RODO-2510 file (C-alpha; in nm, 4 decimals, decimal comma):
residues 447
     n   res          X          Y          Z
     1     x   -11,5117    10,9663    11,6781
     2     x   -11,8862    10,9879    11,7292
     3     x   -12,0815    10,8850    12,0338
     4     x   -12,3020    10,5806    11,9611
     5     x   -12,6680    10,6673    11,9045
     6     x   -12,9877    10,4860    11,9816
     7     x   -13,1084    10,3086    12,2931
     8     x   -12,9704    10,4419    12,6192
     9     x   -12,6961    10,6369    12,4392
    10     x   -12,9590    10,9038    12,3755
    11     x   -13,1008    10,8945    12,7303
    12     x   -12,9557    11,2075    12,8941
    13     x   -13,0578    11,1238    13,2503
    14     x   -12,9229    10,7700    13,2297
    15     x   -12,5926    10,9027    13,0953
    16     x   -12,5632    11,1345    13,3969
    17     x   -12,6328    10,8474    13,6354
    18     x   -12,3912    10,6244    13,4461
    19     x   -12,1115    10,8821    13,4415
    20     x   -12,1409    10,9733    13,8090
    21     x   -12,1610    10,6151    13,9243
    22     x   -11,8676    10,5120    13,7045
    23     x   -11,6441    10,7795    13,8559
    24     x   -11,7351    10,6833    14,2126
    25     x   -11,6806    10,3150    14,1288
    26     x   -11,3289    10,4012    14,0161
    27     x   -11,2552    10,5794    14,3430
    28     x   -11,4061    10,2998    14,5491
    29     x   -11,1673    10,0507    14,3947
    30     x   -10,8776    10,2593    14,5242
    31     x   -11,0165    10,2681    14,8785
    32     x   -11,1043     9,9013    14,8507
    33     x   -10,7313     9,8260    14,8530
    34     x   -10,6015    10,1321    15,0409
    35     x   -10,8160    10,0944    15,3557
    36     x   -10,7313     9,7271    15,4254
    37     x   -10,3688     9,7970    15,3324
    38     x   -10,3660    10,0821    15,5828
    39     x   -10,5027     9,8494    15,8506
    40     x   -10,2716     9,5573    15,7710
    41     x    -9,9436     9,7405    15,7068
    42     x    -9,9566    10,0831    15,8734
    43     x   -10,1738    10,0021    16,1777
    44     x   -10,0513     9,6392    16,2101
    45     x   -10,3995     9,4910    16,2528
    46     x   -10,4296     9,1302    16,3665
    47     x   -10,6134     8,8756    16,1516
    48     x   -10,9222     8,9128    16,3721
    49     x   -10,9126     9,2944    16,3666
    50     x   -10,8696     9,2794    15,9906
    51     x   -11,1790     9,0613    15,9526
    52     x   -11,3779     9,2879    16,1865
    53     x   -11,2873     9,5856    15,9664
    54     x   -11,4373     9,4087    15,6662
    55     x   -11,7374     9,2999    15,8708
    56     x   -11,8111     9,6582    15,9791
    57     x   -11,8429     9,7592    15,6166
    58     x   -12,1284     9,5135    15,5639
    59     x   -12,2857     9,4972    15,9106
    60     x   -12,5140     9,7930    15,8228
    61     x   -12,6823     9,5727    15,5621
    62     x   -12,8031     9,3468    15,8422
    63     x   -12,9130     9,6354    16,0634
    64     x   -13,0536     9,8894    15,8166
    65     x   -13,1280     9,7285    15,4795
    66     x   -13,4922     9,6422    15,5500
    67     x   -13,5879     9,9847    15,6933
    68     x   -13,3981    10,1454    15,4050
    69     x   -13,6223     9,9601    15,1589
    70     x   -13,9353    10,1046    15,3207
    71     x   -13,7912    10,4562    15,3051
    72     x   -13,6856    10,4145    14,9434
    73     x   -14,0397    10,3087    14,8481
    74     x   -14,1904    10,6059    15,0333
    75     x   -13,9687    10,8862    14,9024
    76     x   -13,8012    10,9946    14,5816
    77     x   -13,4793    10,8065    14,5201
    78     x   -13,2575    11,0684    14,3562
    79     x   -13,2174    11,2786    14,6762
    80     x   -13,1187    10,9602    14,8621
    81     x   -12,8478    10,8976    14,6021
    82     x   -12,7164    11,2535    14,6345
    83     x   -12,7042    11,2457    15,0150
    84     x   -12,5383    10,9027    15,0112
    85     x   -12,2577    11,0179    14,7815
    86     x   -12,1950    11,3471    14,9637
    87     x   -12,1882    11,1863    15,3092
    88     x   -11,9401    10,9179    15,2032
    89     x   -11,7102    11,1841    15,0575
    90     x   -11,6964    11,3614    15,3950
    91     x   -11,6418    11,0411    15,5934
    92     x   -11,3594    10,9154    15,3732
    93     x   -11,1865    11,2544    15,3889
    94     x   -11,1551    11,2092    15,7656
    95     x   -10,9046    10,9230    15,7235
    96     x   -10,6198    11,1236    15,5646
    97     x   -10,6941    11,4159    15,8000
    98     x   -10,6603    11,1948    16,1090
    99     x   -10,3467    11,0342    15,9648
   100     x   -10,1885    11,3723    15,8938
   101     x   -10,2474    11,4837    16,2545
   102     x   -10,1048    11,1569    16,3907
   103     x   -10,4336    11,0606    16,5580
   104     x   -10,5549    10,7754    16,3355
   105     x   -10,6162    10,4518    16,5241
   106     x   -10,7797    10,1217    16,4363
   107     x   -11,1052    10,2159    16,6087
   108     x   -11,1309    10,5236    16,3850
   109     x   -11,1194    10,3004    16,0776
   110     x   -11,3866    10,0739    16,2263
   111     x   -11,6236    10,3642    16,2995
   112     x   -11,5712    10,5270    15,9591
   113     x   -11,6112    10,1932    15,7816
   114     x   -11,9415    10,1359    15,9621
   115     x   -12,0717    10,4875    15,8906
   116     x   -11,9778    10,4609    15,5226
   117     x   -12,1590    10,1268    15,5181
   118     x   -12,4790    10,2858    15,6528
   119     x   -12,4897    10,5408    15,3709
   120     x   -12,3961    10,2683    15,1215
   121     x   -12,7020    10,0694    15,2294
   122     x   -12,9392    10,3535    15,1466
   123     x   -12,7510    10,4404    14,8266
   124     x   -12,7451    10,0844    14,6910
   125     x   -13,1115    10,0132    14,7668
   126     x   -13,2154    10,3442    14,6075
   127     x   -12,9776    10,2916    14,3143
   128     x   -13,1129     9,9516    14,2130
   129     x   -13,4701    10,0725    14,2660
   130     x   -13,4148    10,3959    14,0695
   131     x   -13,3051    10,2380    13,7417
   132     x   -13,6466    10,0785    13,6579
   133     x   -13,8123    10,4195    13,6992
   134     x   -13,5417    10,5918    13,4933
   135     x   -13,5358    10,3602    13,1878
   136     x   -13,7883    10,1403    13,0110
   137     x   -13,8284     9,7771    13,1177
   138     x   -13,6883     9,6558    12,7841
   139     x   -13,3682     9,8526    12,8522
   140     x   -13,2963     9,7093    13,1985
   141     x   -13,0412     9,4498    13,0861
   142     x   -12,8715     9,7072    12,8630
   143     x   -12,8658     9,9605    13,1474
   144     x   -12,7310     9,7154    13,4027
   145     x   -12,4721     9,5916    13,1533
   146     x   -12,3489     9,9447    13,0755
   147     x   -12,3227    10,0277    13,4455
   148     x   -12,1362     9,7048    13,5060
   149     x   -11,8961     9,7555    13,2142
   150     x   -11,7640    10,0784    13,3609
   151     x   -11,7671     9,9359    13,7140
   152     x   -11,5600     9,6448    13,5863
   153     x   -11,3290     9,8801    13,4001
   154     x   -11,2760    10,0585    13,7298
   155     x   -11,1950     9,7222    13,8873
   156     x   -10,9215     9,6777    13,6274
   157     x   -10,7659    10,0217    13,6515
   158     x   -10,8481    10,1052    14,0142
   159     x   -10,6455     9,8419    14,2047
   160     x   -10,3410     9,8825    13,9812
   161     x   -10,3441    10,2588    14,0206
   162     x   -10,4200    10,2139    14,3893
   163     x   -10,1068    10,0032    14,4247
   164     x    -9,9034    10,2784    14,2584
   165     x   -10,0670    10,5492    14,4751
   166     x   -10,0072    10,3499    14,7930
   167     x    -9,6426    10,3083    14,7013
   168     x    -9,6014    10,6764    14,6094
   169     x    -9,8288    10,8543    14,8602
   170     x    -9,8989    10,5894    15,1299
   171     x   -10,2440    10,4364    15,1802
   172     x   -10,4124    10,7191    15,3784
   173     x   -10,3535    10,9798    15,1075
   174     x   -10,4606    10,7452    14,8280
   175     x   -10,8062    10,7471    14,9908
   176     x   -10,8376    11,1181    14,9033
   177     x   -10,9037    11,0127    14,5428
   178     x   -11,2102    10,8147    14,6519
   179     x   -11,3472    11,1099    14,8506
   180     x   -11,3112    11,3326    14,5432
   181     x   -11,4841    11,0720    14,3243
   182     x   -11,7938    11,0831    14,5453
   183     x   -11,8017    11,4624    14,5165
   184     x   -11,7925    11,4369    14,1367
   185     x   -12,0621    11,1672    14,1387
   186     x   -12,2852    11,3960    14,3463
   187     x   -12,2388    11,6719    14,0885
   188     x   -12,3663    11,4404    13,8123
   189     x   -12,6685    11,3198    14,0135
   190     x   -12,7989    11,6696    14,0887
   191     x   -12,8989    11,7707    13,7309
   192     x   -13,0977    11,4505    13,6554
   193     x   -13,4435    11,5738    13,5489
   194     x   -13,6571    11,2607    13,5345
   195     x   -13,9513    11,3121    13,7714
   196     x   -14,0272    11,0169    13,9967
   197     x   -14,3863    10,9358    14,0883
   198     x   -14,4450    10,8752    14,4573
   199     x   -14,6827    10,5967    14,5670
   200     x   -15,0417    10,7165    14,5760
   201     x   -15,1965    10,7556    14,9188
   202     x   -15,5710    10,7481    14,9732
   203     x   -15,6876    11,0699    15,1371
   204     x   -15,7813    11,0065    15,4994
   205     x   -15,6136    10,6655    15,5065
   206     x   -15,3948    10,5930    15,8118
   207     x   -15,0241    10,6596    15,7709
   208     x   -14,8453    10,3379    15,6673
   209     x   -14,6381    10,1772    15,9417
   210     x   -14,2802    10,0622    15,9070
   211     x   -14,3113     9,7023    16,0296
   212     x   -14,6041     9,5879    15,8084
   213     x   -14,4404     9,7376    15,4974
   214     x   -14,1082     9,5830    15,5923
   215     x   -14,2694     9,2415    15,6360
   216     x   -14,4503     9,2738    15,3032
   217     x   -14,1232     9,3301    15,1139
   218     x   -13,9442     9,0454    15,2897
   219     x   -14,2383     8,8084    15,2343
   220     x   -14,2443     8,8984    14,8643
   221     x   -13,8830     8,7811    14,8261
   222     x   -13,9073     8,4715    15,0471
   223     x   -14,2244     8,3421    14,8794
   224     x   -14,1350     8,4204    14,5197
   225     x   -14,0357     8,1080    14,3200
   226     x   -13,7575     8,2979    14,1396
   227     x   -13,6331     8,5379    14,4051
   228     x   -13,6028     8,2810    14,6846
   229     x   -13,3506     8,0503    14,5082
   230     x   -13,1561     8,3497    14,3732
   231     x   -13,1277     8,4832    14,7281
   232     x   -13,0140     8,1415    14,8542
   233     x   -12,7504     8,1070    14,5809
   234     x   -12,6167     8,4600    14,6172
   235     x   -12,6245     8,4601    14,9964
   236     x   -12,4403     8,1293    15,0344
   237     x   -12,1863     8,2307    14,7704
   238     x   -12,1231     8,5578    14,9524
   239     x   -12,0819     8,3757    15,2846
   240     x   -11,8187     8,1276    15,1677
   241     x   -11,6569     8,3767    14,9327
   242     x   -11,6149     8,6307    15,2125
   243     x   -11,4422     8,3672    15,4286
   244     x   -11,1747     8,3537    15,1589
   245     x   -11,1635     8,7147    15,0411
   246     x   -11,1558     8,8588    15,3943
   247     x   -10,8140     8,7092    15,4592
   248     x   -10,6938     8,6868    15,0974
   249     x   -10,4992     9,0119    15,1205
   250     x   -10,3242     8,8970    15,4379
   251     x   -10,2418     8,5660    15,2677
   252     x   -10,1026     8,7374    14,9585
   253     x    -9,8905     8,9778    15,1631
   254     x    -9,7782     8,7692    15,4605
   255     x    -9,7598     8,4163    15,3153
   256     x    -9,6907     8,4682    14,9445
   257     x    -9,4989     8,7960    15,0056
   258     x    -9,6433     8,9765    14,7050
   259     x    -9,5806     9,3476    14,6463
   260     x    -9,8564     9,6136    14,6451
   261     x    -9,8320     9,6407    14,2655
   262     x    -9,8645     9,2625    14,2172
   263     x   -10,1645     9,2445    14,4499
   264     x   -10,3240     9,5334    14,2627
   265     x   -10,2568     9,3589    13,9312
   266     x   -10,4271     9,0384    14,0504
   267     x   -10,7308     9,2330    14,1671
   268     x   -10,7299     9,4168    13,8344
   269     x   -10,7590     9,0842    13,6518
   270     x   -11,0806     9,0218    13,8432
   271     x   -11,2002     9,3453    13,6852
   272     x   -11,0844     9,2326    13,3405
   273     x   -11,2965     8,9196    13,3740
   274     x   -11,5832     9,1409    13,4886
   275     x   -11,5614     9,3483    13,1705
   276     x   -11,5939     9,0346    12,9589
   277     x   -11,8931     8,9253    13,1656
   278     x   -12,0596     9,2645    13,1279
   279     x   -12,0023     9,2779    12,7519
   280     x   -12,1380     8,9304    12,6753
   281     x   -12,4132     8,8984    12,9381
   282     x   -12,6877     9,0293    12,7108
   283     x   -12,5824     8,8119    12,4170
   284     x   -12,5541     8,5014    12,6329
   285     x   -12,8973     8,5637    12,7807
   286     x   -13,0568     8,6012    12,4360
   287     x   -12,8846     8,2867    12,3097
   288     x   -12,9399     8,0425    12,5985
   289     x   -13,2255     8,2065    12,7901
   290     x   -13,2496     8,4008    13,1158
   291     x   -13,2442     8,0989    13,3471
   292     x   -12,9386     7,9323    13,2000
   293     x   -12,7607     8,2678    13,1891
   294     x   -12,8002     8,2746    13,5677
   295     x   -12,7128     7,9095    13,6345
   296     x   -12,4029     7,8874    13,4116
   297     x   -12,2017     8,1648    13,5848
   298     x   -12,3038     8,0256    13,9230
   299     x   -12,1329     7,6981    13,8294
   300     x   -11,8048     7,8907    13,7918
   301     x   -11,8120     8,0560    14,1358
   302     x   -11,5765     7,8032    14,3068
   303     x   -11,2841     7,8821    14,0730
   304     x   -11,2422     8,2264    14,2305
   305     x   -11,1783     8,0806    14,5775
   306     x   -11,0042     7,7499    14,5015
   307     x   -10,7016     7,9256    14,3495
   308     x   -10,5886     8,0758    14,6831
   309     x   -10,5127     7,7538    14,8745
   310     x   -10,4054     7,5732    14,5540
   311     x   -10,1557     7,8363    14,4349
   312     x    -9,7944     7,7227    14,4969
   313     x    -9,5688     7,9850    14,6488
   314     x    -9,3069     7,9686    14,3728
   315     x    -9,5390     8,0577    14,0821
   316     x    -9,8635     8,1660    14,2431
   317     x    -9,9342     8,4718    14,0265
   318     x   -10,0468     8,2933    13,7026
   319     x   -10,2899     8,0714    13,8942
   320     x   -10,4236     8,3636    14,0965
   321     x   -10,4720     8,5650    13,7779
   322     x   -10,6654     8,2789    13,6127
   323     x   -10,8919     8,2504    13,9167
   324     x   -10,9472     8,6258    13,9205
   325     x   -11,0451     8,6287    13,5515
   326     x   -11,2957     8,3438    13,5914
   327     x   -11,4285     8,4859    13,9175
   328     x   -11,4773     8,8318    13,7679
   329     x   -11,6598     8,6962    13,4633
   330     x   -11,8906     8,4664    13,6601
   331     x   -11,9845     8,7219    13,9236
   332     x   -12,0730     8,9999    13,6815
   333     x   -12,2499     8,7823    13,4230
   334     x   -12,4595     8,6327    13,7045
   335     x   -12,5363     8,9686    13,8646
   336     x   -12,6424     9,1484    13,5466
   337     x   -12,8965     8,8822    13,4569
   338     x   -13,0372     8,8129    13,8025
   339     x   -13,0621     9,1821    13,8984
   340     x   -13,2384     9,2607    13,5693
   341     x   -13,4772     8,9699    13,6322
   342     x   -13,5524     9,0996    13,9823
   343     x   -13,6197     9,4504    13,8547
   344     x   -13,8378     9,3256    13,5687
   345     x   -14,0696     9,1015    13,7711
   346     x   -14,1210     9,3311    14,0722
   347     x   -14,4054     9,5875    14,0838
   348     x   -14,2875     9,9477    14,1098
   349     x   -14,4300     9,9978    14,4586
   350     x   -14,2173     9,7068    14,5898
   351     x   -13,8878     9,7850    14,4128
   352     x   -13,7227     9,9416    14,7177
   353     x   -13,8337     9,6743    14,9614
   354     x   -13,7514     9,3915    14,7231
   355     x   -13,3982     9,5222    14,6671
   356     x   -13,3574     9,5928    15,0390
   357     x   -13,4757     9,2440    15,1338
   358     x   -13,2426     9,0872    14,8794
   359     x   -12,9536     9,2985    15,0047
   360     x   -13,0365     9,2115    15,3649
   361     x   -13,0267     8,8411    15,2831
   362     x   -12,7369     8,8239    15,0382
   363     x   -12,5130     9,0937    15,1862
   364     x   -12,6108     9,0076    15,5401
   365     x   -12,4118     8,6859    15,5025
   366     x   -12,0945     8,8830    15,4207
   367     x   -12,0105     9,0019    15,7739
   368     x   -12,0868     8,6532    15,9046
   369     x   -11,8420     8,5047    15,6550
   370     x   -11,5841     8,7731    15,7315
   371     x   -11,6107     8,7057    16,1031
   372     x   -11,5857     8,3309    16,0406
   373     x   -11,2853     8,3834    15,8156
   374     x   -11,1034     8,5824    16,0822
   375     x   -11,1872     8,3310    16,3536
   376     x   -11,0795     8,0332    16,1408
   377     x   -10,7565     8,2070    16,0377
   378     x   -10,6751     8,2901    16,3999
   379     x   -10,7461     7,9353    16,5177
   380     x   -10,6140     7,7212    16,2307
   381     x   -10,4106     7,9510    16,0050
   382     x   -10,4757     8,1439    15,6842
   383     x   -10,4480     7,8452    15,4471
   384     x   -10,6939     7,6293    15,6431
   385     x   -10,9492     7,9116    15,6465
   386     x   -10,9078     7,9541    15,2702
   387     x   -10,9843     7,5835    15,2190
   388     x   -11,3083     7,6139    15,4191
   389     x   -11,4256     7,9014    15,2011
   390     x   -11,3234     7,7249    14,8797
   391     x   -11,4946     7,3937    14,9584
   392     x   -11,8152     7,5654    15,0688
   393     x   -11,8249     7,7660    14,7447
   394     x   -11,8447     7,4419    14,5439
   395     x   -12,2119     7,3914    14,6396
   396     x   -12,3594     7,7413    14,6166
   397     x   -12,5014     7,6959    14,2644
   398     x   -12,7485     7,4269    14,3727
   399     x   -13,0405     7,6572    14,4713
   400     x   -13,0745     7,8048    14,1198
   401     x   -12,9934     7,4777    13,9404
   402     x   -13,2681     7,2895    14,1269
   403     x   -13,5297     7,5671    14,1000
   404     x   -13,7701     7,6984    13,8311
   405     x   -13,5164     7,9729    13,7573
   406     x   -13,3217     7,7504    13,5152
   407     x   -13,6330     7,7133    13,2929
   408     x   -13,6905     8,0871    13,2339
   409     x   -13,6503     8,1708    12,8644
   410     x   -13,7362     8,5424    12,8516
   411     x   -13,7887     8,8192    13,1062
   412     x   -14,1335     8,7682    13,2634
   413     x   -14,3791     9,0529    13,3104
   414     x   -14,4256     9,1936    13,6620
   415     x   -14,7218     9,0593    13,8571
   416     x   -14,9508     9,3395    13,9780
   417     x   -15,0317     9,2553    14,3382
   418     x   -15,2638     9,4450    14,5736
   419     x   -15,1332     9,6203    14,8803
   420     x   -15,2304     9,4613    15,2156
   421     x   -15,4894     9,7368    15,2607
   422     x   -15,6379     9,6769    14,9159
   423     x   -15,6488     9,3030    14,9756
   424     x   -15,8268     9,3517    15,3083
   425     x   -16,0751     9,5935    15,1517
   426     x   -16,1425     9,3579    14,8607
   427     x   -16,1982     9,0685    15,1000
   428     x   -16,4516     9,2718    15,2988
   429     x   -16,6361     9,3802    14,9877
   430     x   -16,6442     9,0269    14,8483
   431     x   -16,8087     8,9063    15,1673
   432     x   -17,1207     9,0989    15,0681
   433     x   -17,2566     9,1938    14,7265
   434     x   -16,9663     9,1983    14,4807
   435     x   -16,9346     9,5163    14,2729
   436     x   -16,8420     9,4629    13,9085
   437     x   -16,5060     9,6415    13,9392
   438     x   -16,3952     9,4058    14,2188
   439     x   -16,4871     9,1039    14,0085
   440     x   -16,2738     9,2362    13,7243
   441     x   -15,9820     9,3010    13,9579
   442     x   -16,0071     8,9489    14,0996
   443     x   -16,0131     8,7847    13,7567
   444     x   -15,7058     8,9737    13,6384
   445     x   -15,4924     8,9017    13,9435
   446     x   -15,2154     8,6471    13,9090
   447     x   -15,1359     8,4481    14,2233
***
């Protein structure tokens, strides 16, 4: 057996990033089932407490994503990745320690979930912004696809193994595996050698301020003809999807009475669909074009949520598995193409703020949907809340279908835009005699 050669297979630094991230993705899939199982079964959380637990994992994206983007654009991204992995390893290790001493309570889970979410914000923004500086632009789709293949493989194996570990060790001790995975990921990030170039600062220029840079990144996303509809599609899909997925585990356990292994198997099928999406995303994009490769998976989003309220109690598993397969494929195929498009069209100096703004918008809807899911389930029951999420998901594809995104054939080139300071300086210079170099800069700028 020989390792494949050519492309990113020969890129040593990418392989380190890929290996470390793949291992931590595997561990995260175990905690993704073990933590809510711990809350629902061992700590007997109510439907509202259960939804709040999920909300606390994503609330940091509302509070910290935009400032994180500014920091990621100011500093080197690899140290942020290392700190993010190491900190999450320590936080997750606290759960089994508190359980072993008999002190673990629901509020501990909420605090740890929130703290892990804060470090995840910085890690994810830096992670998506780091890849374009690590690999060539032409390799972005390949890089994102490779990262997603192993993440999807972890989604297949992780929940199933998590179900076995929960049954054998109980949920708190299964979380130890996730803490170890973050330690291993940190060890792979440290030896990456690719030197990042920091943004150039004019000597004597005033120190950039947080708020103007934050606004610049958010305005770039909101005004961009491609990024705005992608944000609307992803954000609305996350909102309605989180209404369903927040209470899905409670529904599977308390209404359908499924075992931990069966629940893990269903979640694993979502990962199996994800693997297919990751493997074919590049081919589909080359065959039908970038825009259609974004729109087509978005049309399939509703299938992942409709199966929960439609599944009959007597033979629910086959229908739930089919929905998980379609949902996994559509989510990953959509994400690989739209994330690669975002990375390709964004100037390097705005990568952090663009990714942070997108995360703030599209992940910021998750805690709102989780809170709504818990409130609806408490007021009207689990099945009624699942129907709300499923019906809402049927319309989330419209922003990309009705936008210029669907017409994109190939990855566009990034538009080189001036910083606010450069634009102000150019405007002042153009008010008087216009130097030749300013004329050239003006003629080459795309607006």
